C-alpha positions as CSV (number, residue, x, y, z in Angstrom):
1,M,-14.7,-33.8,190.8
2,R,-16.1,-30.3,190.3
3,G,-19.2,-30.1,188.2
4,N,-18.9,-32.2,185.1
5,G,-15.2,-31.5,184.8
6,V,-12.7,-34.3,185.1
7,S,-10.4,-34.1,188.1
8,V,-9.1,-37.7,187.8
9,N,-6.9,-38.9,185.0
10,F,-8.8,-41.9,183.9
11,G,-6.5,-42.7,181.0
12,K,-7.9,-44.6,178.0
13,V,-11.4,-45.9,178.9
14,A,-13.3,-48.7,177.3
15,V,-17.1,-48.6,177.5
16,L,-18.2,-52.2,177.2
17,L,-21.5,-52.4,175.5
18,G,-23.6,-54.7,173.4
19,G,-22.4,-58.2,174.0
20,T,-24.3,-61.4,173.1
21,S,-27.0,-61.6,175.8
22,A,-30.7,-61.3,175.3
23,E,-30.3,-57.8,176.7
24,R,-28.0,-56.6,173.9
25,E,-30.4,-54.0,172.6
26,V,-30.7,-52.3,176.0
27,S,-26.9,-52.6,176.6
28,L,-26.3,-50.7,173.3
29,M,-28.6,-47.9,174.5
30,S,-26.9,-47.8,178.0
31,G,-23.4,-47.9,176.6
32,G,-24.1,-45.3,174.0
33,A,-25.4,-42.9,176.6
34,V,-22.5,-43.5,178.9
35,L,-20.0,-43.1,176.1
36,A,-21.4,-39.8,175.0
37,A,-21.4,-38.5,178.5
38,L,-17.8,-39.5,179.2
39,Q,-16.6,-38.1,175.9
40,A,-18.5,-34.8,176.5
41,A,-16.7,-34.5,179.9
42,G,-13.3,-34.9,178.2
43,V,-12.6,-38.5,179.0
44,D,-10.7,-40.5,176.4
45,A,-13.5,-43.0,176.1
46,H,-14.1,-45.6,173.4
47,G,-17.0,-48.0,172.8
48,F,-16.0,-51.7,172.8
49,D,-18.5,-54.4,171.8
50,P,-17.3,-57.9,173.0
51,A,-19.6,-59.4,170.4
52,Q,-17.4,-57.8,167.7
53,Q,-13.9,-57.9,169.3
54,D,-12.1,-60.2,171.7
55,L,-11.8,-58.7,175.1
56,H,-8.1,-59.7,175.4
57,I,-7.2,-57.0,173.0
58,L,-8.2,-54.4,175.5
59,K,-4.7,-54.7,177.0
60,E,-3.0,-54.6,173.6
61,Q,-4.9,-51.4,172.7
62,G,-3.7,-49.7,175.9
63,F,-7.0,-49.3,177.8
64,D,-6.5,-48.3,181.4
65,R,-10.1,-48.7,182.7
66,A,-13.4,-50.3,181.7
67,F,-16.9,-49.0,182.3
68,I,-19.1,-52.1,182.1
69,A,-22.4,-51.2,180.5
70,L,-23.2,-54.8,179.5
71,H,-26.4,-56.4,180.8
72,G,-27.2,-60.1,181.3
73,R,-25.0,-63.1,180.8
74,G,-21.6,-62.7,179.4
75,G,-21.3,-59.2,180.9
76,E,-23.1,-58.9,184.3
77,D,-22.4,-62.5,185.6
78,G,-18.8,-62.3,186.6
79,T,-17.3,-63.6,183.3
80,V,-16.1,-60.3,182.0
81,Q,-15.1,-59.2,185.4
82,G,-12.9,-62.3,185.7
83,L,-11.2,-61.6,182.4
84,L,-10.6,-57.9,183.4
85,E,-9.0,-59.1,186.6
86,L,-6.6,-61.3,184.6
87,L,-5.8,-58.4,182.3
88,K,-5.3,-56.2,185.4
89,I,-7.7,-53.5,184.0
90,P,-9.8,-51.8,186.7
91,Y,-13.5,-52.0,186.0
92,T,-16.7,-50.5,187.3
93,G,-19.3,-52.2,189.5
94,S,-19.2,-55.4,191.5
95,G,-16.4,-58.0,191.4
96,V,-16.5,-61.6,190.1
97,M,-18.3,-63.3,193.0
98,A,-20.9,-60.7,193.6
99,S,-21.6,-60.3,189.9
100,A,-22.1,-64.0,189.5
101,L,-24.2,-64.4,192.6
102,A,-26.5,-61.4,191.9
103,M,-27.1,-62.7,188.3
104,D,-28.4,-65.9,189.8
105,K,-31.8,-65.0,191.3
106,W,-32.2,-68.3,193.0
107,R,-28.9,-68.3,194.9
108,T,-29.3,-64.6,195.6
109,K,-32.6,-65.4,197.4
110,M,-31.0,-68.2,199.3
111,V,-28.3,-65.9,200.6
112,W,-30.8,-63.2,201.6
113,A,-33.0,-65.8,203.3
114,A,-30.1,-67.2,205.2
115,C,-29.2,-63.7,206.4
116,G,-32.8,-63.1,207.6
117,L,-33.6,-60.6,204.8
118,P,-37.2,-60.7,203.5
119,T,-37.7,-62.2,200.0
120,P,-40.8,-63.9,198.5
121,R,-41.2,-67.7,198.8
122,Y,-40.2,-69.6,195.7
123,A,-39.8,-72.9,193.9
124,I,-37.5,-74.1,191.1
125,L,-39.5,-75.4,188.1
126,A,-38.6,-78.3,185.7
127,A,-40.3,-80.5,183.2
128,D,-41.3,-83.0,185.8
129,T,-42.6,-80.4,188.3
130,D,-45.9,-81.1,190.0
131,W,-47.7,-77.8,188.9
132,D,-50.6,-78.3,191.3
133,A,-48.2,-78.7,194.2
134,V,-46.4,-75.4,193.3
135,V,-49.7,-73.6,193.2
136,A,-50.7,-75.1,196.5
137,E,-47.4,-74.0,198.1
138,L,-47.1,-70.5,196.6
139,G,-50.7,-69.6,195.9
140,L,-51.8,-67.4,193.0
141,P,-50.8,-65.3,191.2
142,I,-47.2,-66.7,190.7
143,F,-44.4,-64.9,189.0
144,V,-42.3,-67.1,186.7
145,K,-38.9,-66.0,185.4
146,P,-35.6,-67.3,184.1
147,V,-33.0,-67.4,186.9
148,H,-30.2,-65.8,184.9
149,E,-32.0,-63.1,182.8
150,G,-32.9,-59.5,183.5
151,S,-35.1,-56.8,181.9
152,S,-38.1,-59.1,182.5
153,M,-36.9,-61.4,179.7
154,G,-39.1,-64.5,179.6
155,A,-41.1,-63.5,182.6
156,T,-44.8,-64.2,183.1
157,K,-47.4,-63.4,185.7
158,V,-49.4,-66.6,186.2
159,T,-53.0,-66.1,187.4
160,A,-54.4,-69.6,186.9
161,A,-52.9,-73.1,187.6
162,G,-53.3,-74.1,184.0
163,Q,-50.9,-71.3,182.8
164,L,-48.0,-72.5,184.9
165,K,-46.5,-75.0,182.5
166,A,-46.7,-72.6,179.5
167,A,-45.0,-69.9,181.7
168,W,-42.2,-72.4,182.5
169,E,-41.8,-73.3,178.8
170,L,-41.4,-69.6,177.9
171,A,-38.8,-69.0,180.6
172,A,-37.0,-72.2,179.8
173,R,-36.3,-70.8,176.3
174,F,-34.0,-68.3,178.0
175,D,-32.5,-70.4,180.8
176,D,-32.2,-74.0,182.0
177,L,-33.1,-72.8,185.5
178,V,-36.6,-71.3,186.0
179,L,-37.9,-69.7,189.2
180,A,-41.5,-69.5,190.4
181,E,-42.0,-66.8,192.9
182,E,-44.8,-65.9,195.3
183,F,-46.5,-62.8,193.8
184,I,-46.4,-60.0,196.3
185,V,-49.2,-57.5,196.0
186,G,-48.1,-53.9,196.7
187,A,-46.1,-51.0,195.5
188,E,-43.2,-51.7,193.2
189,L,-40.0,-50.0,194.3
190,T,-36.4,-49.8,193.3
191,V,-33.5,-48.4,195.3
192,P,-30.2,-47.7,193.6
193,F,-26.9,-47.3,195.5
194,L,-23.7,-45.5,194.7
195,G,-20.6,-46.5,196.7
196,E,-21.7,-46.8,200.3
197,R,-24.7,-44.5,199.8
198,A,-28.3,-45.5,199.0
199,L,-30.0,-43.2,196.6
200,P,-33.6,-42.1,196.9
201,V,-36.4,-44.7,196.6
202,I,-38.3,-44.7,193.3
203,R,-41.9,-45.9,193.2
204,I,-42.9,-47.4,189.8
205,E,-46.5,-47.3,188.5
206,A,-46.7,-49.2,185.2
207,P,-49.8,-49.4,182.9
208,G,-52.0,-52.2,184.3
209,G,-49.4,-53.0,186.9
210,K,-47.3,-54.7,184.2
211,Y,-43.7,-53.5,184.4
212,D,-42.4,-55.7,181.5
213,Y,-39.7,-55.2,178.9
214,Q,-41.9,-52.9,176.8
215,N,-43.0,-50.7,179.7
216,K,-39.4,-50.5,181.0
217,Y,-37.7,-49.3,177.9
218,F,-40.1,-48.3,175.1
219,T,-43.1,-46.5,176.6
220,D,-43.7,-43.1,178.3
221,E,-46.8,-44.4,180.1
222,T,-44.9,-45.9,183.1
223,R,-44.8,-43.4,186.0
224,Y,-41.7,-43.1,188.1
225,L,-42.2,-41.3,191.4
226,C,-39.0,-39.8,193.0
227,P,-39.5,-38.6,195.7
228,S,-41.4,-41.8,196.3
229,G,-44.1,-40.2,198.6
230,L,-43.2,-42.6,201.4
231,P,-42.6,-41.3,204.9
232,A,-39.0,-40.3,205.5
233,E,-38.5,-42.9,208.3
234,Q,-39.9,-45.7,206.0
235,E,-37.7,-44.6,203.1
236,Q,-34.6,-44.6,205.3
237,A,-35.5,-48.2,206.5
238,L,-35.8,-49.4,202.9
239,Q,-32.4,-47.8,202.0
240,A,-30.8,-49.5,205.0
241,L,-32.3,-52.8,203.9
242,V,-31.0,-52.4,200.4
243,M,-27.5,-51.5,201.6
244,K,-27.5,-54.6,203.8
245,S,-28.8,-56.8,200.9
246,A,-25.9,-55.5,198.8
247,R,-23.3,-56.1,201.4
248,V,-24.2,-59.7,202.1
249,L,-23.9,-60.4,198.3
250,G,-20.5,-58.6,198.3
251,C,-21.7,-55.9,195.9
252,R,-19.7,-52.7,195.4
253,G,-19.5,-49.6,193.3
254,W,-23.0,-49.2,192.2
255,G,-26.2,-51.2,191.6
256,R,-29.9,-51.3,192.2
257,A,-32.2,-53.5,194.2
258,D,-35.8,-54.1,193.2
259,L,-38.5,-54.6,196.0
260,M,-42.2,-54.8,196.7
261,L,-43.8,-53.1,199.6
262,T,-47.1,-54.4,200.8
263,A,-50.0,-52.2,202.0
264,E,-49.0,-53.2,205.6
265,G,-45.5,-51.8,205.0
266,R,-43.7,-55.1,204.7
267,P,-40.8,-55.0,202.1
268,Y,-39.7,-57.9,200.0
269,L,-36.4,-58.0,198.1
270,L,-36.9,-59.3,194.6
271,E,-33.4,-59.1,192.9
272,M,-30.2,-57.2,192.7
273,N,-28.8,-55.6,189.6
274,T,-25.1,-55.1,189.5
275,S,-25.0,-53.4,186.0
276,P,-28.2,-51.5,185.8
277,G,-29.6,-49.8,182.7
278,M,-28.3,-46.3,181.8
279,T,-30.9,-45.5,179.1
280,G,-33.3,-42.6,178.9
281,H,-35.8,-44.6,180.9
282,S,-33.3,-45.9,183.5
283,L,-33.7,-45.6,187.2
284,V,-30.2,-45.1,188.6
285,P,-29.8,-41.7,186.7
286,M,-33.3,-40.7,187.9
287,A,-32.4,-41.3,191.6
288,A,-29.0,-39.7,191.2
289,K,-30.6,-36.6,189.7
290,A,-32.9,-36.3,192.8
291,V,-29.7,-35.7,194.9
292,G,-28.1,-33.3,192.5
293,L,-26.0,-35.7,190.3
294,D,-26.7,-35.2,186.6
295,F,-26.0,-38.0,184.2
296,T,-22.5,-37.0,183.4
297,A,-21.5,-36.6,187.0
298,L,-23.0,-40.0,187.8
299,C,-21.0,-41.7,185.0
300,L,-17.8,-40.0,186.2
301,A,-18.5,-41.1,189.8
302,I,-19.0,-44.7,188.7
303,L,-15.9,-44.6,186.6
304,E,-13.8,-43.1,189.4
305,D,-14.6,-46.1,191.6
306,A,-13.3,-48.6,189.0
307,R,-11.1,-51.1,190.7
308,L,-9.6,-54.6,190.7
309,G,-10.3,-57.3,193.3
């Protein structure tokens, strides 16, 4: 590709957006931004909302590729990827297995731990959980979140043992599986990747240290530092860690890993996002811009890597 011009014949492209997950609102923003960028670059791109149309008609309507801008279950968890495989329509991002695995925070952590990659200690919560035992095991604070949701949906920072059950009840409204995670004190970081290349590290400073749904998408008070201010050697080590964490999950195309970095310089992998946000507050475009890729060029690079299998 040269500049924002299209040097690849992408054919008719469906930008999948919206969907039925709890992250529908964010997906509509992401997909709308991607759609506008692709159309401005001359791509024959069309928005397609699986909540309003059955995906099987993508083949009937002659679509050649799909840009997945869906977030959460029903879009980021391997289900849409599997259907696109059956329809033989190349799509952006990770395949069926990696999408399903990365959407499951519990099993992602098990794979990382089995491969010797650092991730916070955790426990699975249920109605009959011994709350005091969890606190004794993980200490306080504890971060409680649904296993299969993103964008901080249903997540709570628990600072007292008496709050743990209520935090589980909130998360359980979103998911049958709820994860309690050791709270790591330190700098909040995210590292996107594009193809086989890790993009620059972004350091996140949210108001009051609370990087929740509101502060992610609907406030200008959160600070994003890119360059991160970390020493070059440390940044490179974090990038290498993220690429390894993506490879062991089978991720491809593009994505973003979230981490914590303690004051002693120890990193902890939190989760992997295989269909990250592409809104005005999103982090992958920010990191791409730092290496000279504007939003349109980023969208074209992601789309160019669309594939099957």
